Residue frames as qw, qx, qy, qz and C-alpha x, y, z in Angstrom:
[[0.747, -0.084, -0.317, -0.578, -75.10, 31.00, -143.97],
 [0.675, -0.372, 0.550, -0.323, -75.95, 28.13, -141.65],
 [0.299, 0.288, -0.884, -0.214, -74.89, 24.57, -142.28],
 [0.035, -0.151, -0.971, 0.181, -76.88, 21.37, -141.71],
 [0.443, 0.112, 0.071, -0.887, -80.13, 22.97, -142.80],
 [0.590, 0.167, 0.748, -0.252, -83.16, 20.67, -143.06],
 [0.660, 0.660, 0.359, -0.006, -83.81, 21.77, -146.66],
 [0.386, -0.343, 0.374, 0.770, -81.72, 23.08, -149.51],
 [0.378, 0.505, -0.189, -0.752, -82.36, 24.99, -152.70],
 [0.434, 0.189, -0.721, -0.506, -84.28, 23.00, -155.32],
 [0.023, 0.153, 0.946, -0.284, -86.03, 20.89, -152.64],
 [0.382, -0.399, -0.498, -0.668, -89.79, 20.56, -152.98],
 [0.012, -0.091, -0.735, 0.671, -91.90, 21.29, -149.91],
 [0.251, -0.575, -0.673, -0.393, -95.59, 21.36, -149.02],
 [0.053, -0.065, 0.396, -0.914, -97.08, 24.23, -147.02],
 [0.146, 0.426, 0.846, -0.286, -100.52, 23.63, -145.48],
 [0.265, 0.751, 0.326, -0.509, -101.89, 26.86, -146.94],
 [0.210, 0.720, -0.368, -0.550, -99.72, 27.68, -149.96],
 [0.939, 0.306, 0.063, -0.145, -99.36, 24.15, -151.29],
 [0.878, -0.028, 0.228, 0.419, -96.46, 22.60, -153.13],
 [0.220, 0.962, -0.163, -0.022, -93.49, 24.77, -153.93],
 [0.856, 0.189, -0.150, 0.457, -89.79, 24.62, -154.66],
 [0.452, -0.777, 0.045, 0.435, -87.12, 26.27, -152.56],
 [0.619, 0.724, 0.079, 0.294, -85.39, 28.65, -154.93],
 [0.339, 0.605, -0.347, 0.632, -82.98, 30.47, -152.62],
 [0.566, -0.554, -0.452, 0.411, -81.90, 31.23, -149.08],
 [0.160, 0.655, 0.052, 0.737, -82.18, 34.92, -148.27],
 [0.249, -0.224, -0.564, 0.755, -81.92, 37.14, -145.21],
 [0.211, -0.625, -0.465, -0.590, -85.28, 38.72, -144.36],
 [0.129, -0.306, 0.466, -0.820, -86.40, 40.86, -141.42],
 [0.586, -0.401, -0.677, -0.192, -88.48, 38.76, -138.98],
 [0.561, -0.755, -0.323, 0.104, -89.64, 40.41, -135.75],
 [0.091, -0.977, 0.193, 0.003, -87.01, 43.13, -136.20],
 [0.573, -0.503, 0.595, 0.254, -84.16, 40.64, -136.63],
 [0.475, 0.538, -0.575, -0.392, -82.32, 39.71, -139.82],
 [0.746, -0.118, 0.623, -0.204, -83.22, 36.06, -140.27],
 [0.042, 0.283, -0.838, -0.465, -82.01, 33.52, -142.79],
 [0.677, 0.286, 0.422, -0.531, -85.07, 32.23, -144.70],
 [0.393, 0.136, 0.817, 0.399, -85.90, 29.78, -147.44],
 [0.389, 0.373, -0.131, -0.832, -87.56, 31.40, -150.44],
 [0.395, 0.191, 0.898, 0.042, -90.26, 29.11, -151.84],
 [0.328, 0.233, -0.354, -0.844, -91.97, 29.55, -155.21],
 [0.481, 0.288, 0.802, -0.207, -95.37, 27.92, -155.71],
 [0.326, 0.476, 0.670, 0.467, -97.59, 27.97, -158.78],
 [0.019, -0.844, -0.410, -0.346, -99.34, 31.14, -157.58],
 [0.313, -0.936, 0.064, -0.149, -97.10, 32.79, -155.01],
 [0.562, 0.372, -0.532, 0.513, -93.77, 33.15, -153.27],
 [0.608, -0.762, -0.023, -0.222, -93.28, 32.84, -149.53],
 [0.335, 0.538, -0.645, 0.427, -90.40, 32.65, -147.08],
 [0.800, -0.569, -0.114, -0.154, -89.88, 30.70, -143.87],
 [0.225, -0.816, 0.522, -0.099, -86.95, 30.76, -141.43],
 [0.648, 0.359, -0.671, 0.025, -84.23, 28.14, -141.91],
 [0.037, 0.279, -0.797, 0.534, -84.10, 27.60, -138.15],
 [0.696, -0.051, 0.256, -0.669, -87.67, 26.23, -137.99],
 [0.104, 0.234, -0.957, -0.139, -86.84, 22.52, -138.13],
 [0.059, 0.302, 0.930, -0.202, -90.19, 21.56, -136.65],
 [0.309, 0.159, -0.069, -0.935, -92.48, 23.97, -138.52],
 [0.443, 0.240, 0.833, -0.227, -95.86, 22.17, -138.45],
 [0.532, 0.683, 0.161, -0.474, -97.06, 23.98, -141.59],
 [0.459, 0.702, -0.487, -0.243, -94.21, 22.81, -143.83],
 [0.795, -0.223, 0.562, 0.052, -92.99, 19.35, -144.77],
 [0.066, -0.361, 0.738, 0.566, -91.04, 17.79, -147.61],
 [0.739, 0.196, -0.289, -0.576, -93.06, 16.36, -150.49],
 [0.883, -0.188, 0.401, -0.157, -93.68, 12.66, -150.05],
 [0.283, -0.377, 0.802, 0.366, -91.30, 10.11, -151.49],
 [0.542, 0.247, -0.504, -0.626, -92.26, 8.65, -154.85],
 [0.212, 0.007, -0.973, 0.094, -92.58, 5.34, -152.94],
 [0.240, 0.293, 0.629, -0.680, -95.78, 6.72, -151.35],
 [0.410, 0.258, -0.302, -0.821, -97.52, 7.34, -154.69],
 [0.384, -0.072, -0.879, -0.272, -98.61, 3.68, -155.12],
 [0.103, -0.358, -0.786, 0.494, -100.38, 3.99, -151.75],
 [0.249, 0.366, 0.073, -0.894, -102.07, 7.16, -152.98],
 [0.422, 0.142, -0.639, -0.627, -103.23, 5.33, -156.11],
 [0.235, -0.175, -0.949, 0.118, -104.43, 2.39, -154.03],
 [0.054, 0.440, 0.603, -0.663, -106.70, 4.68, -152.00],
 [0.301, 0.341, -0.207, -0.866, -107.91, 6.60, -155.06],
 [0.413, 0.093, -0.770, -0.478, -109.04, 3.35, -156.72],
 [0.055, -0.184, -0.920, 0.342, -110.82, 1.86, -153.71],
 [0.206, -0.675, -0.635, -0.313, -114.55, 2.09, -153.18],
 [0.096, -0.620, 0.139, -0.766, -115.43, 5.34, -151.44],
 [0.183, -0.069, -0.793, 0.578, -115.52, 5.28, -147.67],
 [0.096, 0.557, 0.644, -0.515, -118.34, 7.02, -145.87],
 [0.062, 0.357, 0.484, 0.796, -120.84, 8.70, -148.17],
 [0.108, -0.514, -0.629, 0.573, -122.60, 10.34, -145.25],
 [0.166, 0.700, 0.499, 0.484, -125.32, 12.67, -146.60],
 [0.344, -0.863, -0.251, 0.270, -124.78, 15.14, -143.73],
 [0.460, 0.762, -0.045, 0.453, -123.07, 18.21, -145.16],
 [0.385, -0.856, 0.280, -0.205, -121.84, 19.18, -141.68],
 [0.899, -0.239, 0.310, 0.198, -119.89, 15.92, -141.59],
 [0.738, 0.448, 0.178, 0.473, -118.17, 16.82, -144.86],
 [0.048, 0.922, -0.108, 0.370, -117.43, 20.38, -143.75],
 [0.635, -0.690, 0.344, -0.046, -115.72, 19.01, -140.64],
 [0.901, 0.017, 0.323, 0.287, -113.86, 16.33, -142.63],
 [0.534, 0.727, 0.060, 0.427, -112.61, 18.90, -145.16],
 [0.199, -0.908, 0.240, -0.281, -111.31, 21.08, -142.32],
 [0.806, -0.463, 0.362, 0.068, -109.55, 18.14, -140.68],
 [0.847, 0.249, 0.267, 0.387, -107.81, 17.09, -143.89],
 [0.303, 0.860, -0.045, 0.409, -106.77, 20.68, -144.70],
 [0.426, -0.832, 0.303, -0.186, -105.29, 20.95, -141.22],
 [0.859, -0.289, 0.390, 0.165, -103.38, 17.69, -141.46],
 [0.299, 0.774, -0.437, -0.348, -102.07, 18.10, -145.02],
 [0.532, -0.245, 0.806, 0.084, -101.47, 14.33, -145.14],
 [0.299, 0.322, -0.614, -0.656, -101.38, 13.04, -148.72],
 [0.108, -0.163, -0.978, -0.068, -103.12, 9.75, -147.89],
 [0.126, 0.545, 0.618, -0.552, -105.97, 11.62, -146.17],
 [0.254, 0.521, -0.196, -0.791, -106.12, 13.96, -149.16],
 [0.213, 0.134, -0.840, -0.481, -106.36, 11.03, -151.58],
 [0.023, -0.351, -0.921, 0.168, -109.16, 9.38, -149.57],
 [0.167, 0.609, 0.388, -0.672, -111.15, 12.61, -149.30],
 [0.223, 0.410, -0.468, -0.750, -110.64, 13.36, -153.00],
 [0.143, -0.073, -0.951, -0.264, -111.97, 9.88, -153.81],
 [0.013, 0.482, 0.800, -0.356, -114.95, 10.26, -151.48],
 [0.188, 0.598, 0.132, -0.768, -115.91, 13.76, -152.66],
 [0.200, 0.273, -0.666, -0.664, -115.60, 12.64, -156.30],
 [0.101, -0.241, -0.961, -0.088, -117.97, 9.76, -155.60],
 [0.078, 0.589, 0.580, -0.557, -120.45, 12.01, -153.84],
 [0.174, 0.475, -0.239, -0.829, -120.27, 14.42, -156.77],
 [0.206, 0.060, -0.838, -0.501, -121.22, 11.56, -159.11],
 [0.125, -0.372, -0.912, 0.122, -124.08, 10.38, -156.88],
 [0.094, -0.793, -0.574, 0.181, -125.81, 13.48, -155.55],
 [0.274, 0.787, 0.053, 0.549, -123.66, 16.45, -156.44],
 [0.529, -0.225, -0.376, 0.727, -121.67, 18.78, -154.22],
 [0.049, -0.953, -0.263, 0.144, -122.49, 22.15, -152.77],
 [0.375, 0.880, -0.168, 0.238, -120.22, 25.07, -153.66],
 [0.314, -0.778, 0.525, -0.147, -117.86, 24.71, -150.68],
 [0.842, -0.126, 0.521, 0.051, -117.53, 20.94, -151.22],
 [0.751, 0.617, 0.146, 0.185, -116.86, 21.50, -154.93],
 [0.146, 0.906, -0.333, 0.218, -114.16, 24.07, -154.15],
 [0.591, -0.567, 0.568, -0.083, -112.62, 21.72, -151.59],
 [0.900, 0.183, 0.381, 0.108, -112.56, 18.88, -154.14],
 [0.580, 0.772, -0.050, 0.257, -110.78, 21.09, -156.68],
 [0.195, -0.854, 0.439, -0.201, -108.35, 22.32, -154.00],
 [0.734, -0.370, 0.568, -0.027, -107.49, 18.76, -152.94],
 [0.862, 0.422, 0.236, 0.149, -107.18, 17.50, -156.53],
 [0.378, 0.858, -0.223, 0.265, -104.69, 20.27, -157.33],
 [0.406, -0.726, 0.526, -0.175, -102.75, 19.68, -154.11],
 [0.872, -0.080, 0.482, 0.018, -102.61, 15.96, -154.88],
 [0.756, 0.620, 0.097, 0.186, -101.57, 16.52, -158.49],
 [0.170, 0.894, -0.335, 0.246, -98.79, 18.96, -157.57],
 [0.528, -0.596, 0.593, -0.120, -97.34, 16.77, -154.84],
 [0.901, 0.159, 0.400, 0.052, -97.58, 13.66, -157.02],
 [0.624, 0.751, -0.036, 0.215, -95.85, 15.50, -159.87],
 [0.072, -0.864, 0.449, -0.215, -93.13, 16.88, -157.59],
 [0.676, -0.438, 0.586, -0.088, -92.37, 13.53, -156.01],
 [0.839, 0.205, 0.479, 0.156, -92.25, 11.66, -159.33],
 [0.206, -0.478, 0.386, 0.761, -90.63, 14.49, -161.34],
 [0.283, 0.428, 0.762, 0.395, -93.48, 14.38, -163.85],
 [0.103, -0.164, -0.174, -0.966, -95.51, 17.17, -165.41],
 [0.363, 0.199, 0.586, -0.696, -98.83, 17.90, -163.70],
 [0.631, 0.368, -0.137, -0.669, -100.67, 17.71, -167.01],
 [0.460, 0.239, -0.839, -0.164, -99.33, 14.21, -167.61],
 [0.060, -0.052, -0.896, 0.436, -100.64, 13.09, -164.22],
 [0.436, 0.111, 0.195, -0.872, -104.06, 14.81, -164.42],
 [0.731, 0.091, -0.425, -0.526, -105.63, 12.14, -166.70],
 [0.458, 0.074, -0.858, 0.221, -104.16, 9.39, -164.49],
 [0.131, 0.043, 0.611, -0.779, -105.85, 10.90, -161.46],
 [0.608, 0.137, -0.050, -0.780, -109.16, 11.08, -163.32],
 [0.666, 0.134, -0.689, -0.250, -108.82, 7.46, -164.42],
 [0.266, 0.018, -0.848, 0.457, -108.15, 6.26, -160.85],
 [0.314, 0.109, 0.421, -0.844, -111.16, 8.21, -159.58],
 [0.662, 0.130, -0.375, -0.635, -113.34, 6.62, -162.29],
 [0.498, 0.050, -0.863, 0.068, -112.38, 3.18, -160.98],
 [0.008, -0.092, -0.710, 0.698, -113.55, 4.16, -157.50],
 [0.485, 0.174, 0.082, -0.853, -116.83, 5.59, -158.79],
 [0.626, 0.124, -0.634, -0.437, -117.50, 2.44, -160.84],
 [0.281, -0.014, -0.905, 0.319, -117.26, 0.34, -157.67],
 [0.277, 0.201, 0.487, -0.803, -120.13, 2.30, -156.14],
 [0.599, 0.267, -0.243, -0.714, -122.23, 1.92, -159.30],
 [0.474, 0.155, -0.854, -0.148, -121.45, -1.82, -159.52],
 [0.114, -0.125, -0.867, 0.468, -122.83, -2.34, -156.02],
 [0.180, -0.619, -0.656, -0.392, -126.07, -0.58, -156.85],
 [0.355, -0.538, -0.441, 0.624, -125.44, 2.11, -154.24],
 [0.185, 0.311, 0.301, 0.882, -126.36, 4.89, -156.58]]
């Protein structure tokens, strides 16, 4: 097995499509006809592998440090940003945030979609995106702070309520 690998077993990682998972093993798997050393990652709903020699894999990153969580909370509690009524704007924004996978962008979009939901409601794709981003945020937050997701879920809801109340206080309903 290789040395100086960027990750090790028990590390938590975030995949753009599969979400937050924990590396459970390093195994040899066939990739393009070659035996390749791969990390085995277990998520809530699946297992996937990625080669250990992909140091710069743009789809995978470590979970954020627990020092970033106060910044996440800060953005969740702020007044929503743009509440543009154009659904095309939100479709584009959702795609951009999914592509970036950045936790701060996820927290801002979660806040904004939650506020829109309270004001005018969401269409089905926006609602699914909001649920997707909430779960992604909860799982990364839990992984970085070593807390249970169900302990963090009410905290997330409380922070989002603060943001929604700022819109209502300004009469922007």
